[in-house]
C-alpha positions as CSV (number, residue, x, y, z in Angstrom):
1,M,-26.2,-31.5,75.6
2,A,-26.4,-27.9,76.2
3,E,-23.4,-27.2,74.0
4,A,-24.9,-29.2,71.2
5,M,-28.1,-27.1,71.2
6,S,-26.8,-23.8,72.4
7,K,-26.1,-20.3,71.4
8,G,-25.0,-20.8,67.8
9,S,-28.0,-22.9,67.0
10,E,-29.3,-21.8,63.6
11,T,-32.5,-23.7,63.7
12,K,-35.1,-21.6,65.4
13,S,-37.9,-24.1,65.9
14,C,-40.5,-24.8,68.6
15,A,-39.3,-27.6,70.9
16,N,-42.9,-28.6,71.7
17,C,-43.9,-28.9,68.0
18,A,-40.7,-30.9,67.4
19,Y,-41.4,-33.1,70.4
20,Y,-44.9,-34.0,69.1
21,R,-43.7,-34.0,65.5
22,W,-46.2,-31.3,64.6
23,K,-45.7,-29.1,61.6
24,Q,-43.5,-26.1,62.4
25,S,-44.8,-22.6,61.8
26,V,-43.5,-20.9,58.7
27,D,-43.4,-17.6,60.6
28,R,-40.3,-17.8,62.7
29,T,-40.6,-14.2,64.0
30,T,-42.8,-15.4,66.9
31,I,-40.2,-17.9,68.2
32,K,-39.2,-17.0,71.8
33,Q,-36.6,-18.8,74.0
34,C,-36.8,-20.1,77.6
35,A,-35.9,-17.2,79.9
36,K,-33.9,-19.5,82.3
37,C,-31.8,-21.8,80.1
38,K,-31.9,-19.6,76.9
39,I,-31.7,-22.8,74.8
40,I,-35.1,-24.2,74.2
41,R,-37.5,-22.2,71.9
42,Y,-41.3,-22.0,71.5
43,C,-43.7,-20.7,68.9
44,S,-46.4,-19.8,71.4
45,P,-47.2,-19.5,75.1
46,Q,-49.4,-22.5,74.8
47,C,-46.5,-24.6,73.4
48,Q,-44.2,-23.3,76.1
49,K,-46.7,-24.2,78.9
50,E,-47.4,-27.7,77.5
51,H,-43.7,-28.5,77.0
52,W,-42.8,-27.1,80.5
53,F,-45.3,-29.4,82.2
54,N,-44.5,-32.5,80.1
55,V,-40.8,-32.2,79.5
56,H,-38.7,-29.1,80.1
57,K,-39.2,-28.6,83.8
58,Y,-37.1,-31.7,84.3
59,H,-34.2,-30.5,82.1
60,C,-34.2,-26.7,82.4
61,K,-32.1,-26.4,85.5
62,Y,-29.4,-28.7,84.0
63,L,-29.4,-26.9,80.7
64,A,-29.1,-23.5,82.5
65,K,-26.2,-25.1,84.5
66,L,-27.9,-24.2,87.8
67,K,-27.7,-27.8,88.9
68,V,-25.4,-30.7,88.1
69,L,-26.6,-34.3,88.0
70,P,-25.0,-36.6,90.6
71,H,-22.3,-38.8,89.0
72,S,-22.3,-36.7,85.9
73,V,-18.7,-35.4,86.4
74,H,-16.1,-37.8,85.1
75,D,-14.0,-39.4,87.8
76,E,-11.1,-41.5,86.5
77,A,-10.8,-43.4,89.8
78,T,-14.3,-44.8,89.5
79,C,-14.7,-45.0,85.7
80,S,-14.7,-48.6,84.5
81,D,-13.3,-47.5,81.0
82,C,-10.4,-45.6,82.6
83,K,-9.6,-48.6,84.8
84,T,-9.6,-51.0,81.8
85,E,-7.4,-48.6,79.8
86,A,-4.9,-48.3,82.7
87,E,-4.8,-52.1,83.1
88,T,-4.2,-52.6,79.4
89,G,-1.3,-50.1,79.4
90,R,-0.3,-47.4,77.0
91,V,1.8,-49.6,74.6
92,E,-1.1,-52.1,74.1
93,M,-3.6,-49.2,73.7
94,C,-1.6,-47.8,70.8
95,K,-1.7,-51.1,68.8
96,P,-4.1,-51.2,65.9
97,D,-5.5,-54.6,66.9
98,N,-6.3,-53.6,70.4
99,P,-9.9,-54.5,71.4
100,V,-10.0,-51.9,74.2
101,L,-11.4,-48.6,73.0
102,G,-10.5,-46.6,76.1
103,C,-12.6,-44.0,77.9
104,P,-14.5,-41.5,75.6
105,L,-14.7,-39.0,78.5
106,K,-11.0,-38.9,79.3
107,N,-9.2,-35.6,78.4
């Protein structure tokens, strides 16, 4: 998630205004970013405070990569998709009519 929204993000818009579907300010010079995660942006201190209490305080530590959610790291030994893929076998996985999609998280 952080990579999708991160550093190269061209859209400088207020996360709180976007969350509530409010009209974004035309003046983008006042947009400031969260000091911790450096991903989420706000148009005013009021929007930052409101968004923090309602939404961002639950996500900031993960976006800043200061904390990792339990079970968020891919483990092939416990992944049901990886197990199904292994049971199906490489030859069957390569067939075009194969109904097994395989694990989307596997490298």
